[in-house]
MIVO-282583 format. One line per field, with one value per residue (C-alpha): x, y, z negated; residue number from 1. Coordinates in nm, 3 decimals. Layout:
X [X  ...] $
Y [Y  ...] $
Z [Z  ...] $
pos [NUM  ...] $
This chain:
X [9.636  9.913  10.061  10.266  10.430  10.392  10.737  10.718  10.728  11.089  11.177  11.108  11.225  11.473  11.565  11.205  11.145  10.802  10.791  10.476  10.328  10.023  9.870  9.590  9.365  9.408  9.182  9.163  8.877  9.066  9.239  9.611  9.790  10.125  10.023  9.890  10.231  10.416  10.209  10.256  10.632  10.654  10.461  10.671  11.000  10.910  10.817  11.136  11.386  11.252  11.491  11.385  11.086  10.859  10.767  10.843  11.205  11.290  11.550  11.316  11.010  11.164  11.242  10.866  10.829  11.108  10.955  10.613  10.761  10.912  10.568  10.380  10.212  10.190  10.348  10.192  9.842  9.869  10.123  10.234  10.060  10.376  10.413  10.054  10.104  10.426  10.257  9.982  10.235  10.454  10.155  10.079  9.740  9.617  9.711  9.405  9.376  9.171  9.203  9.495  9.602  9.594  9.761  10.038  10.129  10.085  10.343  10.587  10.511  10.595  10.899  11.060  10.891  10.783  10.433  10.231  9.867  9.644  9.399  9.142  9.193  8.837  8.704  8.929  8.855  9.126  9.490  9.650  9.883  10.079  10.035  9.937  9.560  9.397  9.130  8.821  8.885  8.642  8.748  8.544  8.750  8.781  8.513  8.271  8.211  8.129  8.257  8.497  8.690  9.065  9.248  9.449  9.817  9.782  9.993  9.762  9.724  9.423  9.254  9.071  8.759  8.867  9.144  9.256  9.495  9.513  9.833  10.033  10.041  9.809  9.456  9.298  8.954  8.663  8.596  8.921  8.999  9.107  8.837  8.789  8.638  8.947  9.106  9.324  9.534  9.769  10.024  10.254  10.570  10.681  11.054  11.240  11.606  11.712  11.562  11.740  11.591  11.705  11.414  11.172  11.359  11.356  10.986  10.894  11.093  10.932  10.579  10.621  10.690  10.445  10.130  10.117  10.216  9.932  9.671  9.750  9.750  10.004  10.250  10.368  10.610  10.802  11.011  10.944  11.185  11.297  11.440  11.137  10.824  10.556  10.467  10.190  10.022  9.709  9.490] $
Y [11.005  10.751  10.575  10.271  9.969  9.633  9.544  9.184  9.313  9.417  9.053  8.989  9.323  9.489  9.762  9.870  10.245  10.408  10.778  10.962  11.290  11.440  11.731  11.927  12.209  12.145  12.258  11.973  12.117  12.307  12.143  12.209  12.222  12.195  11.873  11.737  11.809  11.637  11.322  11.328  11.375  11.083  10.857  10.952  10.919  10.567  10.463  10.614  10.498  10.157  9.872  9.509  9.320  9.308  9.559  9.311  9.279  9.646  9.681  9.904  9.683  9.337  9.381  9.395  9.046  8.932  9.104  8.961  8.611  8.658  8.756  8.473  8.704  8.598  8.878  8.752  8.731  9.045  9.271  9.585  9.903  10.037  9.721  9.751  10.118  10.045  9.766  10.005  10.262  10.011  9.863  10.209  10.226  10.577  10.664  10.779  11.128  11.124  11.458  11.695  11.533  11.176  11.277  11.446  11.149  10.911  11.117  11.065  10.694  10.661  10.891  10.704  10.365  10.354  10.251  10.546  10.598  10.851  10.797  11.064  11.126  11.248  10.902  10.709  10.578  10.579  10.505  10.387  10.089  9.871  9.531  9.170  9.128  8.970  8.794  9.001  9.309  9.390  9.526  9.691  9.731  10.065  10.101  9.898  9.528  9.274  9.324  9.052  8.958  8.972  8.651  8.644  8.713  8.917  9.235  9.536  9.904  9.952  10.188  10.059  9.963  9.806  9.731  10.026  9.841  9.465  9.270  9.572  9.779  9.584  9.724  10.013  10.025  10.243  10.455  10.652  10.723  11.078  11.279  11.643  11.694  11.563  11.827  11.614  11.324  11.055  10.949  10.656  10.612  10.248  10.202  9.872  9.850  9.767  10.094  10.306  10.484  10.818  10.789  10.856  11.177  11.292  11.228  11.391  11.704  11.737  11.663  11.904  12.179  12.089  12.010  12.355  12.519  12.365  12.267  12.482  12.343  12.249  11.959  11.725  11.447  11.167  10.861  10.530  10.238  9.968  10.226  10.454  10.242  10.492  10.859  11.075  11.348  11.562  11.723] $
Z [-14.542  -14.485  -14.186  -14.277  -14.118  -14.289  -14.415  -14.291  -13.931  -13.983  -14.059  -13.690  -13.547  -13.785  -13.533  -13.466  -13.467  -13.460  -13.384  -13.484  -13.365  -13.534  -13.344  -13.509  -13.396  -13.023  -12.740  -12.489  -12.283  -12.012  -11.713  -11.684  -11.352  -11.531  -11.707  -11.377  -11.227  -11.513  -11.462  -11.085  -11.125  -11.367  -11.130  -10.830  -11.021  -11.132  -10.779  -10.636  -10.898  -11.002  -10.941  -10.934  -10.804  -11.109  -11.377  -11.655  -11.536  -11.596  -11.877  -12.078  -12.029  -12.055  -12.428  -12.492  -12.349  -12.582  -12.885  -12.807  -12.789  -13.136  -13.264  -13.092  -12.840  -12.475  -12.274  -11.952  -12.099  -12.311  -12.136  -12.316  -12.211  -12.048  -11.839  -11.721  -11.634  -11.444  -11.249  -11.140  -11.025  -10.840  -10.659  -10.525  -10.690  -10.777  -11.134  -11.328  -11.471  -11.791  -11.968  -12.036  -12.365  -12.234  -11.909  -12.106  -12.323  -12.028  -11.839  -12.128  -12.144  -11.775  -11.792  -12.081  -12.027  -12.389  -12.503  -12.631  -12.714  -12.880  -13.166  -13.250  -13.620  -13.676  -13.591  -13.830  -14.179  -14.442  -14.377  -14.054  -14.041  -13.804  -13.963  -13.919  -13.915  -14.219  -14.013  -14.093  -13.882  -13.599  -13.260  -12.984  -12.664  -12.491  -12.230  -12.436  -12.471  -12.733  -13.085  -13.186  -13.499  -13.451  -13.543  -13.865  -13.807  -13.488  -13.494  -13.473  -13.534  -13.762  -14.001  -14.307  -14.112  -13.781  -13.535  -13.323  -13.090  -13.036  -12.982  -13.093  -12.772  -12.546  -12.564  -12.757  -12.915  -12.806  -13.112  -13.135  -12.770  -12.691  -12.514  -12.417  -12.764  -12.945  -13.168  -13.394  -13.266  -13.396  -13.133  -13.217  -13.010  -13.019  -12.961  -12.966  -13.059  -12.703  -12.577  -12.834  -13.133  -12.990  -12.745  -13.030  -13.116  -12.753  -12.705  -13.035  -12.947  -12.606  -12.723  -13.013  -12.760  -12.484  -12.685  -12.849  -12.520  -12.321  -12.580  -12.882  -13.233  -13.495  -13.493  -13.767  -13.679  -13.843  -13.760  -13.934  -13.955  -14.195  -14.436  -14.410  -14.340  -14.445  -14.427  -14.573  -14.371  -14.378  -14.116] $
pos [1  2  3  4  5  6  7  8  9  10  11  12  13  14  15  16  17  18  19  20  21  22  23  24  25  26  27  28  29  30  31  32  33  34  35  36  37  38  39  40  41  42  43  44  45  46  47  48  49  50  51  52  53  54  55  56  57  58  59  60  61  62  63  64  65  66  67  68  69  70  71  72  73  74  75  76  77  78  79  80  81  82  83  84  85  86  87  88  89  90  91  92  93  94  95  96  97  98  99  100  101  102  103  104  105  106  107  108  109  110  111  112  113  114  115  116  117  118  119  120  121  122  123  124  125  126  127  128  129  130  131  132  133  134  135  136  137  138  139  140  141  142  143  144  145  146  147  148  149  150  151  152  153  154  155  156  157  158  159  160  161  162  163  164  165  166  167  168  169  170  171  172  173  174  175  176  177  178  179  180  181  182  183  184  185  186  187  188  189  190  191  192  193  194  195  196  197  198  199  200  201  202  203  204  205  206  207  208  209  210  211  212  213  214  215  216  217  218  219  220  221  222  223  224  225  226  227  228  229  230  231  232  233  234  235] $
């Protein structure tokens, strides 16, 4: 199985780095007080340390607005997942707890202010790519809703059957969401040049320790960039 980034994306964002963690053989069925604490700490740290009036003005979030503009994506209409999460936290709304795996990578997303998501590998068909849509790909939003065809040219994560995430890091599909039954997961870590590619290394190191500690399983990781736009893995 391959994960690859369409080379044309680097014409727009030459410094883009995508970290990747594959965790296999996990047990996501048991609550974890330690993961709950990590998420709570990340939420409280963001509320306490945030400077500025709006989430989109934070120096680690603002670059997503800039990148989206370069790609023809409206950052106000389709905010990055990390901007949406930060807004929720800063408004004081309760932050949802989903399951141990999701709560763990959400805690990292908030801690580092980097978009992250999880895609259940057992639901996917063929290879995974970050690429511009060809115009035929279907998408069913998480939580359900009407199936739609994604417009040609939109930047998406997809397998060989449908779109997994629209507008890059805006909204995930229904079929591959991480649930208590998830045993094998693909976690992309999207890092823009302004944030610093070392963030991908940090997150990979920490996830590679904490997933096996709390959920068991085996880790494979890689970092993709303009020099290394694809990687093969098995599960």
